[in-house]
C-alpha positions as CSV (number, residue, x, y, z in Angstrom):
1,X,10.5,51.1,-9.9
2,X,7.9,51.0,-12.6
3,X,10.3,52.8,-15.1
4,X,14.0,52.2,-14.9
5,X,17.0,53.0,-17.2
6,X,17.3,50.4,-19.9
7,X,21.1,50.5,-20.1
8,X,21.1,46.9,-21.5
9,X,18.6,47.3,-24.2
10,X,17.0,44.2,-25.7
11,X,18.5,43.2,-29.0
12,X,16.8,44.8,-32.0
13,X,15.9,48.1,-30.3
14,X,17.6,51.0,-32.1
15,X,18.5,54.4,-30.8
16,X,15.9,57.2,-31.4
17,X,18.1,59.1,-33.9
18,X,18.3,56.0,-36.1
19,X,14.5,55.6,-36.4
20,X,13.5,59.3,-36.8
21,X,12.5,60.3,-40.3
22,X,14.7,62.7,-42.2
23,X,12.0,65.3,-42.0
24,X,12.1,65.0,-38.1
25,X,15.9,65.5,-37.9
26,X,15.4,69.1,-36.8
27,X,14.1,67.7,-33.4
28,X,17.5,66.2,-32.7
29,X,20.3,67.1,-30.3
30,X,20.0,70.8,-29.1
31,X,23.7,71.1,-29.5
32,X,23.3,70.8,-33.3
33,X,20.4,73.3,-33.6
34,X,18.0,75.0,-31.2
35,X,14.5,75.8,-32.5
36,X,11.0,76.1,-31.0
37,X,8.0,74.1,-31.9
38,X,6.4,77.2,-33.4
39,X,8.9,76.9,-36.2
40,X,7.1,73.7,-37.4
41,X,3.5,73.2,-38.5
42,X,1.6,71.0,-36.1
43,X,-0.3,69.3,-39.0
44,X,3.1,68.5,-40.6
45,X,4.3,66.9,-37.3
46,X,1.1,64.9,-37.0
47,X,1.3,63.7,-40.6
48,X,5.0,62.7,-40.2
49,X,4.4,60.8,-37.0
50,X,1.2,58.9,-38.1
51,X,3.3,56.5,-40.2
52,X,5.8,55.7,-37.6
53,X,5.9,52.1,-36.2
54,X,6.8,53.3,-32.8
55,X,4.7,55.4,-30.4
56,X,5.4,59.1,-30.8
57,X,4.2,62.0,-28.7
58,X,5.3,65.7,-28.4
59,X,5.0,67.6,-25.2
60,X,5.6,71.4,-25.1
61,X,7.8,73.3,-22.6
62,X,4.9,73.3,-20.1
63,X,4.6,69.5,-20.4
64,X,1.3,69.7,-22.3
65,X,0.5,67.2,-25.0
66,X,0.8,68.7,-28.5
67,X,0.8,65.6,-30.8
68,X,0.3,61.8,-30.2
69,X,0.3,59.3,-33.1
70,X,-2.0,56.3,-33.3
71,X,0.6,53.9,-32.1
72,X,1.2,55.9,-28.9
73,X,-2.5,56.0,-28.2
74,X,-2.7,52.2,-28.8
75,X,0.2,51.6,-26.4
76,X,-1.7,53.6,-23.8
77,X,-5.1,52.2,-24.5
78,X,-5.9,52.1,-20.8
79,X,-5.8,56.0,-20.7
80,X,-6.6,56.7,-24.4
81,X,-9.7,58.7,-23.3
82,X,-7.5,61.5,-21.8
83,X,-4.8,61.6,-24.5
84,X,-6.0,65.0,-25.9
85,X,-3.9,68.0,-26.9
86,X,-3.3,70.2,-23.8
87,X,-3.3,67.3,-21.3
88,X,-0.3,67.6,-19.0
89,X,2.3,64.8,-18.6
90,X,1.6,64.8,-14.9
91,X,-2.1,64.2,-15.5
92,X,-1.1,61.2,-17.7
93,X,1.1,59.8,-14.9
94,X,-1.5,60.2,-12.1
95,X,-4.3,58.6,-14.3
96,X,-2.1,55.6,-15.1
97,X,-1.3,55.2,-11.3
98,X,-4.9,55.5,-10.3
99,X,-6.1,53.0,-12.9
100,X,-3.5,50.4,-11.9
101,X,-1.9,50.4,-15.3
102,X,1.6,50.1,-13.9
103,X,3.1,46.8,-12.8
104,X,4.6,46.4,-9.4
105,X,4.6,50.1,-8.4
106,X,6.2,50.2,-4.9
107,X,6.1,54.0,-4.3
108,X,3.1,56.0,-3.3
109,X,1.6,58.2,-6.0
110,X,3.5,61.4,-5.1
111,X,6.8,59.7,-5.0
112,X,6.1,58.0,-8.4
113,X,5.0,61.2,-10.1
114,X,8.0,63.1,-8.8
115,X,10.5,60.5,-9.9
116,X,9.0,60.1,-13.3
117,X,8.7,63.9,-14.0
118,X,12.4,64.2,-13.1
119,X,13.3,61.6,-15.6
120,X,11.0,63.1,-18.2
121,X,12.4,66.7,-17.9
122,X,16.0,65.5,-17.7
123,X,16.1,62.4,-19.9
124,X,19.4,60.5,-19.7
125,X,18.6,57.3,-21.6
126,X,16.1,54.6,-22.5
127,X,13.7,53.5,-19.8
128,X,12.0,50.1,-19.4
129,X,8.3,50.2,-18.3
130,X,6.2,47.2,-17.4
131,X,2.4,47.4,-17.4
132,X,0.0,45.4,-15.2
133,X,-1.3,43.5,-18.3
134,X,2.2,42.0,-18.9
135,X,3.4,44.3,-21.7
136,X,6.8,45.9,-21.6
137,X,7.9,49.2,-23.3
138,X,11.2,50.9,-24.1
139,X,10.8,54.7,-23.6
140,X,13.2,57.1,-25.3
141,X,12.8,60.8,-24.5
142,X,14.6,63.7,-26.1
143,X,14.5,67.3,-24.8
144,X,14.6,70.0,-27.4
145,X,16.1,73.5,-27.2
146,X,12.8,75.2,-26.4
147,X,12.1,72.9,-23.5
148,X,9.7,70.6,-25.4
149,X,10.1,66.8,-25.1
150,X,9.7,64.1,-27.7
151,X,8.6,60.7,-26.4
152,X,9.1,57.6,-28.4
153,X,7.9,54.2,-27.1
154,X,8.4,50.7,-28.5
155,X,6.5,47.5,-27.5
156,X,9.2,45.0,-26.5
157,X,7.0,42.5,-24.7
158,X,8.0,39.5,-26.8
159,X,11.6,40.5,-26.8
160,X,11.7,40.9,-23.0
161,X,9.8,37.6,-22.6
162,X,12.2,35.8,-24.8
163,X,15.2,37.3,-22.9
164,X,13.6,36.2,-19.5
165,X,12.8,32.8,-20.9
166,X,16.5,32.5,-22.0
167,X,17.7,33.6,-18.6
168,X,15.3,31.1,-16.9
169,X,16.5,28.4,-19.2
170,X,20.1,29.2,-18.4
171,X,19.4,29.2,-14.7
172,X,17.6,25.8,-15.0
173,X,20.5,24.4,-17.0
174,X,22.9,25.7,-14.4
175,X,20.9,24.1,-11.6
176,X,20.6,20.8,-13.3
177,X,24.3,20.8,-14.1
178,X,25.1,21.4,-10.4
179,X,23.0,18.4,-9.2
180,X,23.6,16.1,-12.2
181,X,25.9,13.2,-11.9
182,X,27.2,13.8,-15.4
183,X,30.1,16.1,-16.3
184,X,29.6,18.6,-19.1
185,X,32.7,19.2,-21.2
186,X,33.9,21.0,-24.4
187,X,37.0,20.4,-26.5
188,X,38.7,22.2,-29.3
189,X,39.4,21.1,-32.9
190,X,42.4,19.1,-31.7
191,X,40.2,17.3,-29.1
192,X,41.8,19.0,-26.1
193,X,39.5,19.8,-23.2
194,X,38.7,23.5,-23.0
195,X,35.8,23.5,-20.4
196,X,34.5,21.1,-17.7
197,X,31.4,21.7,-15.6
198,X,30.5,19.3,-12.9
199,X,29.1,19.1,-9.3
200,X,31.1,16.1,-8.1
201,X,34.8,15.8,-7.5
202,X,36.6,15.0,-10.8
203,X,37.8,11.4,-11.0
204,X,40.6,12.4,-13.4
205,X,42.2,14.9,-11.0
206,X,41.8,18.7,-10.8
207,X,40.0,20.6,-13.6
208,X,43.1,22.7,-14.2
209,X,45.1,19.5,-14.7
210,X,42.6,18.2,-17.3
211,X,42.3,21.3,-19.5
212,X,44.5,21.3,-22.5
213,X,44.8,17.5,-22.7
214,X,43.0,14.9,-24.8
215,X,41.0,12.1,-23.3
216,X,43.5,9.4,-24.2
217,X,46.3,11.5,-22.8
218,X,44.6,11.7,-19.5
219,X,44.2,7.9,-19.1
220,X,47.5,7.0,-20.7
221,X,45.9,5.3,-23.7
222,X,47.6,4.8,-27.1
223,X,45.2,5.3,-30.0
224,X,47.9,4.0,-32.4
225,X,48.3,0.6,-30.8
226,X,44.9,0.2,-29.0
227,X,42.1,-0.5,-31.6
228,X,39.4,0.6,-29.1
229,X,40.9,4.0,-28.7
230,X,42.0,4.1,-32.3
231,X,38.4,3.8,-33.4
232,X,37.3,6.5,-31.0
233,X,40.0,8.9,-32.3
234,X,39.0,8.1,-35.9
235,X,35.4,9.0,-35.0
236,X,36.6,12.3,-33.6
237,X,38.8,13.1,-36.5
238,X,35.8,12.4,-38.8
239,X,33.7,14.7,-36.7
240,X,31.1,11.9,-36.1
241,X,28.9,12.1,-33.0
242,X,29.3,9.3,-30.5
243,X,27.3,7.9,-27.6
244,X,28.4,6.0,-24.5
245,X,31.9,5.4,-25.5
246,X,33.2,3.2,-22.7
247,X,36.7,3.4,-21.3
248,X,38.4,2.4,-18.0
249,X,41.7,3.0,-16.2
250,X,43.4,2.7,-12.8
251,X,44.0,6.2,-11.3
252,X,47.7,6.7,-10.5
253,X,48.8,7.2,-6.9
254,X,47.9,10.6,-5.6
255,X,45.1,11.3,-8.0
256,X,41.7,12.2,-6.6
257,X,39.9,9.1,-5.4
258,X,36.5,10.7,-4.7
259,X,33.6,8.8,-6.3
260,X,30.1,7.7,-5.6
261,X,29.5,4.5,-3.8
262,X,26.2,2.5,-3.8
263,X,25.1,0.2,-0.9
264,X,22.4,-0.8,1.5
265,X,21.9,-0.8,5.2
266,X,22.4,-4.1,7.2
267,X,20.0,-5.0,10.0
268,X,20.1,-7.6,12.7
269,X,17.1,-9.9,13.6
270,X,15.7,-7.2,16.0
271,X,15.5,-4.7,13.1
272,X,18.4,-2.5,14.3
273,X,20.9,-1.1,11.8
274,X,24.3,-2.7,12.5
275,X,26.3,-1.5,9.4
276,X,26.3,-0.8,5.7
277,X,27.0,-3.2,2.8
278,X,28.6,-1.4,-0.2
279,X,29.2,-2.5,-3.7
280,X,32.4,-4.5,-4.2
281,X,35.4,-2.6,-5.7
282,X,36.8,-3.6,-9.0
283,X,40.2,-5.3,-9.0
284,X,43.0,-2.8,-8.6
285,X,40.6,0.1,-8.1
286,X,39.8,0.3,-11.8
287,X,37.3,3.1,-12.7
288,X,34.8,3.0,-15.6
289,X,33.3,5.8,-17.6
290,X,30.8,6.5,-20.4
291,X,31.2,9.6,-22.6
292,X,29.0,11.0,-25.3
293,X,29.6,14.0,-27.6
294,X,28.5,15.9,-30.7
295,X,30.6,18.0,-33.1
296,X,30.3,21.8,-32.9
297,X,30.6,24.2,-35.9
298,X,30.7,28.0,-36.1
299,X,28.5,30.1,-38.3
300,X,30.7,29.7,-41.2
301,X,30.5,25.9,-40.9
302,X,34.1,25.4,-39.6
303,X,34.6,22.6,-37.1
304,X,35.5,24.0,-33.7
305,X,35.5,21.0,-31.4
306,X,33.1,18.8,-29.4
307,X,30.6,19.3,-26.7
308,X,29.2,16.4,-24.6
309,X,28.7,14.7,-21.2
310,X,30.7,12.1,-19.3
311,X,29.7,10.0,-16.3
312,X,31.3,7.4,-14.1
313,X,29.7,4.0,-14.4
314,X,32.0,2.0,-12.0
315,X,29.1,1.0,-9.7
316,X,26.9,0.1,-12.7
317,X,29.6,-2.1,-14.2
318,X,30.3,-3.8,-10.9
319,X,26.6,-4.3,-10.4
320,X,26.2,-5.8,-13.9
321,X,29.2,-8.1,-13.2
322,X,27.8,-9.2,-9.9
323,X,24.4,-9.8,-11.4
324,X,26.0,-11.8,-14.2
325,X,27.8,-14.0,-11.6
326,X,24.6,-14.4,-9.6
327,X,22.7,-15.2,-12.8
328,X,25.2,-17.9,-13.7
329,X,25.1,-19.3,-10.2
330,X,21.3,-19.5,-10.5
331,X,21.6,-21.3,-13.8
332,X,24.1,-23.7,-12.4
333,X,21.9,-24.4,-9.4
334,X,18.9,-25.0,-11.7
335,X,21.0,-27.2,-13.9
336,X,22.1,-29.3,-10.8
337,X,18.5,-29.9,-9.6
338,X,17.3,-33.4,-10.1
339,X,13.8,-32.1,-10.7
340,X,12.6,-30.9,-14.1
341,X,12.4,-27.1,-14.0
342,X,10.7,-25.0,-16.7
343,X,10.6,-21.1,-16.5
344,X,8.0,-19.3,-18.5
345,X,7.6,-15.6,-19.1
346,X,4.5,-13.5,-18.6
347,X,3.2,-14.6,-22.1
348,X,3.6,-18.2,-21.2
349,X,6.6,-18.8,-23.5
350,X,9.5,-21.0,-22.3
351,X,12.5,-19.0,-21.1
352,X,14.7,-21.9,-20.0
353,X,14.7,-25.6,-19.1
354,X,17.3,-27.6,-17.2
355,X,18.8,-30.9,-18.4
356,X,16.6,-33.0,-16.1
357,X,13.6,-31.7,-18.2
358,X,15.0,-33.2,-21.4
359,X,15.8,-36.4,-19.6
360,X,12.3,-36.8,-18.1
361,X,10.4,-35.5,-21.2
362,X,12.5,-36.8,-24.1
363,X,9.6,-36.8,-26.5
364,X,9.2,-33.0,-25.9
365,X,12.8,-32.2,-26.6
366,X,12.0,-30.4,-29.9
367,X,9.3,-28.3,-28.2
368,X,11.3,-27.4,-25.0
369,X,13.1,-24.5,-26.7
370,X,13.1,-20.8,-25.6
371,X,10.2,-19.0,-27.1
372,X,7.8,-22.0,-27.4
373,X,4.4,-21.9,-25.9
374,X,3.8,-23.9,-22.8
375,X,0.4,-25.0,-24.1
376,X,2.2,-26.7,-27.0
377,X,4.3,-28.7,-24.6
378,X,1.2,-29.8,-22.6
379,X,-0.6,-30.9,-25.8
380,X,2.4,-32.9,-27.0
381,X,2.5,-34.7,-23.6
382,X,-1.2,-35.4,-23.8
383,X,-1.1,-37.0,-27.2
384,X,1.9,-39.2,-26.4
385,X,-0.3,-41.4,-24.2
386,X,2.0,-41.2,-21.2
387,X,-0.7,-39.7,-18.9
388,X,-3.5,-42.1,-18.2
389,X,-5.9,-39.2,-17.2
390,X,-5.5,-37.6,-20.6
391,X,-6.4,-40.7,-22.7
392,X,-9.4,-40.1,-24.8
393,X,-9.9,-36.5,-23.5
394,X,-6.6,-34.9,-24.5
395,X,-7.9,-31.4,-25.3
396,X,-10.0,-31.3,-22.1
397,X,-6.9,-32.4,-20.1
398,X,-4.8,-29.7,-21.7
399,X,-7.5,-27.1,-20.8
400,X,-7.6,-28.3,-17.2
401,X,-3.8,-28.2,-16.9
402,X,-3.6,-24.7,-18.4
403,X,-6.2,-23.5,-16.0
404,X,-4.2,-24.8,-13.0
405,X,-1.0,-23.5,-14.7
406,X,-2.3,-20.0,-15.0
407,X,-3.5,-20.0,-11.4
408,X,-0.2,-21.5,-10.2
409,X,-1.6,-21.9,-6.7
410,X,-0.1,-25.1,-5.5
411,X,1.0,-28.7,-6.2
412,X,-0.7,-31.6,-7.9
413,X,0.1,-35.3,-8.4
414,X,-0.8,-37.8,-11.1
415,X,0.1,-41.3,-11.9
416,X,1.6,-42.2,-15.3
417,X,0.6,-45.2,-17.4
418,X,3.9,-46.8,-16.5
419,X,3.0,-46.7,-12.8
420,X,5.3,-43.9,-11.8
421,X,4.1,-40.9,-9.8
422,X,4.8,-37.3,-10.8
423,X,4.4,-34.1,-8.7
424,X,4.0,-30.7,-10.4
425,X,4.4,-27.5,-8.4
426,X,3.8,-24.1,-10.1
427,X,4.5,-20.6,-8.7
428,X,4.2,-17.2,-10.2
429,X,7.2,-14.9,-10.4
430,X,7.3,-11.2,-9.7
431,X,7.2,-10.2,-13.4
432,X,4.2,-12.4,-14.1
433,X,6.0,-15.5,-15.3
434,X,5.6,-19.0,-14.0
435,X,8.1,-21.6,-12.6
436,X,7.1,-25.2,-13.2
437,X,8.9,-27.9,-11.1
438,X,8.2,-31.5,-12.2
439,X,9.5,-34.2,-9.8
440,X,9.3,-38.0,-9.8
441,X,7.9,-38.9,-6.4
442,X,7.4,-42.6,-7.1
443,X,9.7,-43.6,-4.2
444,X,8.2,-41.1,-1.8
445,X,4.7,-42.2,-2.9
446,X,5.5,-45.8,-2.3
447,X,6.8,-45.0,1.2
448,X,3.8,-42.9,1.9
449,X,1.5,-45.8,0.9
450,X,3.5,-48.2,3.1
451,X,3.2,-45.8,6.0
452,X,-0.6,-45.4,5.5
453,X,-1.0,-49.2,5.3
454,X,1.1,-49.7,8.4
455,X,-1.0,-47.0,10.2
456,X,-4.2,-48.6,9.1
457,X,-3.0,-52.0,10.3
458,X,-1.9,-50.5,13.7
459,X,-5.3,-48.8,14.1
460,X,-7.1,-52.1,13.4
461,X,-4.9,-53.9,15.8
462,X,-5.4,-51.2,18.5
463,X,-9.1,-51.4,17.9
464,X,-9.1,-55.2,18.2
465,X,-7.0,-54.9,21.4
466,X,-9.4,-52.4,22.9
467,X,-12.4,-54.6,21.9
468,X,-10.7,-57.6,23.5
469,X,-9.9,-55.6,26.7
470,X,-13.5,-54.3,26.9
471,X,-14.8,-57.9,26.6
472,X,-12.2,-59.2,29.0
473,X,-12.7,-56.6,31.7
474,X,-16.5,-57.1,31.4
475,X,-16.0,-60.8,32.1
476,X,-13.8,-59.9,35.1
477,X,-16.4,-57.9,36.8
478,X,-18.6,-60.9,37.7
479,X,-16.0,-62.9,39.7
480,X,-14.6,-59.8,41.3
481,X,-18.1,-58.7,42.5
482,X,-18.6,-62.3,43.8
483,X,-15.3,-62.1,45.8
484,X,-16.3,-58.6,47.1
485,X,-19.7,-59.9,48.3
486,X,-18.2,-62.9,50.1
487,X,-15.5,-60.7,51.7
488,X,-18.3,-58.4,53.0
489,X,-20.2,-61.4,54.5
490,X,-17.1,-62.7,56.2
491,X,-16.4,-59.3,57.6
492,X,-20.0,-59.1,58.9
493,X,-19.5,-62.3,61.0
494,X,-16.7,-60.8,63.0
495,X,-19.3,-58.9,65.0
496,X,-21.0,-62.2,66.0
497,X,-17.7,-63.6,67.2
498,X,-17.5,-66.2,64.5
499,X,-14.1,-64.8,63.2
500,X,-11.0,-64.0,65.0
501,X,-9.5,-60.5,64.8
502,X,-6.9,-61.7,62.2
503,X,-9.6,-63.4,60.1
504,X,-11.8,-60.2,60.2
505,X,-8.8,-58.1,59.1
506,X,-8.1,-60.5,56.3
507,X,-11.7,-60.3,55.2
508,X,-11.5,-56.5,55.1
509,X,-8.3,-56.6,53.1
510,X,-9.9,-59.0,50.6
511,X,-12.9,-56.6,50.2
512,X,-10.6,-53.5,49.8
513,X,-8.4,-55.3,47.2
514,X,-11.6,-56.4,45.3
515,X,-12.8,-52.8,45.2
516,X,-9.5,-51.6,43.9
517,X,-9.4,-54.3,41.3
518,X,-13.0,-53.4,40.3
519,X,-12.0,-49.8,39.9
520,X,-9.0,-50.8,37.8
521,X,-11.3,-52.9,35.6
522,X,-13.6,-49.9,35.2
523,X,-10.6,-47.7,34.2
524,X,-9.4,-50.2,31.6
525,X,-13.0,-50.5,30.3
526,X,-13.5,-46.7,30.1
527,X,-10.0,-46.2,28.4
528,X,-10.8,-48.9,25.8
529,X,-14.2,-47.3,25.1
530,X,-12.5,-43.9,24.7
531,X,-9.9,-45.2,22.3
532,X,-12.5,-46.9,20.1
533,X,-14.7,-43.8,20.4
534,X,-17.5,-45.7,22.1
535,X,-17.6,-43.8,25.4
536,X,-21.1,-42.5,25.9
537,X,-21.4,-39.0,27.2
538,X,-24.7,-37.6,28.6
539,X,-24.2,-33.9,29.2
540,X,-26.3,-32.1,31.9
541,X,-26.1,-29.1,34.2
542,X,-23.9,-29.8,37.2
543,X,-23.5,-27.7,40.4
544,X,-19.7,-27.8,40.3
545,X,-19.1,-26.7,44.0
546,X,-21.5,-29.4,45.2
547,X,-19.9,-32.1,43.1
548,X,-16.4,-31.1,44.2
549,X,-17.4,-31.5,47.9
550,X,-18.9,-35.0,47.2
551,X,-15.8,-36.1,45.3
552,X,-13.5,-34.9,48.2
553,X,-15.6,-37.0,50.7
554,X,-15.4,-40.1,48.4
555,X,-11.7,-39.7,47.9
556,X,-11.0,-39.3,51.7
557,X,-13.2,-42.3,52.5
558,X,-11.0,-44.6,50.4
559,X,-8.0,-43.7,52.6
560,X,-8.5,-44.3,56.3
561,X,-5.4,-42.3,57.4
562,X,-5.1,-39.8,54.5
563,X,-4.2,-36.1,54.7
564,X,-6.6,-33.2,55.3
565,X,-8.5,-31.9,52.2
566,X,-9.2,-28.1,52.1
567,X,-11.8,-26.9,49.7
568,X,-12.2,-23.3,48.4
569,X,-14.8,-22.6,45.8
570,X,-15.6,-19.1,44.5
571,X,-19.2,-18.0,45.3
572,X,-19.8,-17.2,41.6
573,X,-18.6,-20.6,40.4
574,X,-21.9,-21.6,39.0
575,X,-22.7,-24.7,36.8
576,X,-20.9,-26.7,34.1
577,X,-22.5,-28.6,31.3
578,X,-20.9,-32.1,31.3
579,X,-21.5,-35.8,31.9
580,X,-21.9,-36.2,35.7
581,X,-20.5,-39.7,35.9
582,X,-17.4,-38.7,33.9
583,X,-16.9,-35.5,36.0
584,X,-17.2,-37.5,39.2
585,X,-14.7,-40.1,38.0
586,X,-12.4,-37.4,36.8
587,X,-12.4,-35.3,40.0
588,X,-12.1,-38.4,42.3
589,X,-9.1,-39.6,40.3
590,X,-7.3,-36.2,40.6
591,X,-8.0,-35.8,44.3
592,X,-7.2,-39.5,45.1
593,X,-3.9,-39.1,43.2
594,X,-3.0,-36.0,45.3
595,X,-4.0,-37.6,48.6
596,X,-1.8,-40.6,47.9
597,X,1.3,-38.5,47.4
598,X,0.7,-35.9,50.2
599,X,2.4,-36.6,53.5
600,X,0.1,-38.2,56.1
601,X,-0.3,-35.0,58.1
602,X,-0.3,-32.6,55.2
603,X,-3.1,-30.9,53.4
604,X,-4.4,-31.2,49.8
605,X,-5.9,-27.9,48.6
606,X,-8.8,-28.0,46.1
607,X,-9.5,-24.5,44.6
608,X,-12.2,-23.6,42.1
609,X,-12.3,-20.2,40.4
610,X,-14.0,-18.6,37.4
611,X,-13.1,-15.8,35.0
612,X,-15.8,-14.9,32.5
613,X,-17.0,-18.1,30.8
614,X,-14.0,-20.1,32.0
615,X,-13.7,-22.2,35.2
616,X,-10.5,-23.7,36.6
617,X,-10.2,-26.3,39.3
618,X,-6.8,-26.6,41.0
619,X,-5.7,-29.7,43.0
620,X,-2.4,-28.9,44.8
621,X,-0.4,-31.4,46.9
622,X,3.0,-30.8,48.7
623,X,4.6,-34.2,48.2
624,X,7.6,-32.8,46.5
625,X,8.3,-31.0,43.2
626,X,8.5,-33.4,40.3
627,X,11.1,-32.9,37.5
628,X,10.1,-32.1,33.9
629,X,10.6,-35.7,33.0
630,X,8.3,-36.8,35.9
631,X,5.6,-34.2,34.8
632,X,5.8,-35.7,31.2
633,X,5.2,-39.2,32.6
634,X,2.2,-38.2,34.7
635,X,-0.3,-38.7,31.9
636,X,0.8,-42.4,31.5
637,X,-1.1,-45.2,33.1
638,X,0.0,-46.1,36.7
639,X,2.0,-42.9,37.0
640,X,1.4,-40.4,39.8
641,X,2.6,-37.0,40.9
642,X,5.6,-38.3,42.8
643,X,8.5,-40.1,41.2
644,X,9.5,-41.8,44.4
645,X,6.5,-42.7,46.6
646,X,6.6,-40.9,50.0
647,X,4.5,-43.6,51.8
648,X,2.7,-46.8,51.2
649,X,-0.4,-44.7,50.2
650,X,1.5,-43.5,47.1
651,X,1.6,-46.9,45.5
652,X,0.6,-46.7,41.8
653,X,-3.0,-47.5,41.5
654,X,-5.1,-47.6,38.3
655,X,-4.6,-45.4,35.3
656,X,-3.9,-42.3,37.5
657,X,-4.0,-39.0,35.5
658,X,-4.1,-40.9,32.2
659,X,-7.8,-41.8,32.6
660,X,-8.5,-38.3,34.1
661,X,-7.0,-36.6,31.0
662,X,-8.9,-38.8,28.7
663,X,-12.2,-38.1,30.5
664,X,-11.5,-34.4,30.5
665,X,-11.2,-34.5,26.7
666,X,-14.5,-36.4,26.4
667,X,-16.4,-33.7,28.3
668,X,-14.7,-30.8,26.5
669,X,-12.2,-29.8,29.1
670,X,-8.4,-29.7,29.4
671,X,-6.1,-31.2,32.0
672,X,-2.6,-30.1,32.6
673,X,0.1,-30.5,35.3
674,X,2.5,-27.8,36.6
675,X,5.2,-27.5,39.3
676,X,4.4,-24.2,41.1
677,X,7.2,-22.1,42.6
678,X,6.1,-22.9,46.2
679,X,6.7,-26.6,45.5
680,X,4.6,-29.7,45.1
681,X,2.4,-30.6,42.1
682,X,-0.6,-28.8,40.8
683,X,-3.2,-30.4,38.5
684,X,-5.3,-27.9,36.7
685,X,-8.7,-28.7,35.1
686,X,-10.1,-26.1,32.7
687,X,-13.8,-26.1,31.8
688,X,-16.4,-23.9,30.1
689,X,-19.1,-22.4,32.3
690,X,-22.7,-23.5,31.4
691,X,-24.9,-20.9,30.0
692,X,-27.4,-19.4,32.4
693,X,-31.0,-20.6,32.0
């Protein structure tokens, strides 16, 4: 409703009979005296009402306006143009409704007018009216004996706003009190609790059990013999405010044990929650509290008690204790470290140093104190002459060290003038500080130098060995070729009848052994060239399918009674960009190795496929699945894909897959060995397809 009975008037609004001038008393209660408006002079009424601080209007028995003072017109400024003598009260209502003057009118116009006219003609008490512009009025109407009505209106906008703000503040305080972790309490002049407001279960028992007791009575403390409680009671007796008074106690059996617990979830390696880790409980279930309060006085200045807040801090106390233990453990660990450790804050001032720091930097002992600048420590080190790199350029050395120190991005090493080596590692902390770890690495450095010297010597020896082998194998080629040529000539005479069958067979065996020896010499020579990085590669475009076919024919020709070789090359195989001689040696070595381990009537499968820019060549033989140890040995010289040779053809010959793997690396490929589920051994050569021309 736009106008409603104001039974609970805002403070400061007086009844109409108290504000009416003496001259207007004749307009009072009709039970006192009945008279008509004709008995008064209209000008007198107007003159009397003009000085009133409240709005005043007089309507006759027909509800027509007789008089309206300036304040009434001001209060109705939105309809001031119609406030003329003779205007009906109904016209005033309809104009206000039509112009939207009223706030939150929920009725239709007819319902509003009817309700308001009924209130106007039969006034029962003050009404509160709110306007659309935010103003609020208290309306008091009095009906006289002749049926005329006196209307008085007061602007109570500020008063209503203050009351609403107070109500909102009370509601806000109530809401905060309900969700706050603190307890709100009040006590009387004898420090006994009179009120407790809280949202959590009370740690001291029920509220009814707490009221009427003092704080020390609740926890069983004795202010007379306990100085801590004695000082607290003295502050209360002196009416002094207090803040965060700390006390603790162990709740007796049966007392409420409801309290807040802090913790964190625990996850396994897969990220699944497997439980919850809570804060450790204090020994014996002890509870800790902080309480604050201020004295309260009445209007006469008499002390009436205290008002304040209390909160449980058990979790905070336990956290602080655990943090203190962890901090001490950290300090003990830092102290036990053999390295020098310096911790600086965000302003590069020293926070702490361990004992090793004072031992390793005795000349800086006076500077290595908390609060000193790290720059001063560096400058002192520079001018002691202990760092060779700083001699004669001390300030420049300090600037360089400070730059690296501020970046704190890694480790650095330097050699002192006494020959010892020092490693410095610096890292930033989360709060912007820096941790400096200074370690003596002389022993480690000496071992590293010895290892580097041994490695250099081994490389030189290996290079000398490879060079010797290269020269030695080169010298072997000439006599082996001579033996091979003589064996061929002897074998040629067998057709002329100059040699017996046994002699001819011996000549062929000599020739075959010479060829194998020559191939072994070539393998040794190529391996030594690869090791000393002198193997010459001449890349060119190679038709891989054609080369695979030629290598299979060459490998089969070396074995008179070898297994069948099946070739399957993808139509889109294309070309590779590699050294043809190396590729040929590589493929023959792989296929020959497979043929020597495949049973005599078996089949070696050679498959070549391509995917995108990659090509794979598989050579699969069925001579038995090797163990993991056997696969690991296949890349060693003279090892083949069968641990136990299945036939005489499987005798170790040459460098086997060792030379093949080395050649694959030289042409940019990769060789690997696997044991497929179907059995046997599979050698896989991976190559890059040549770009199309």
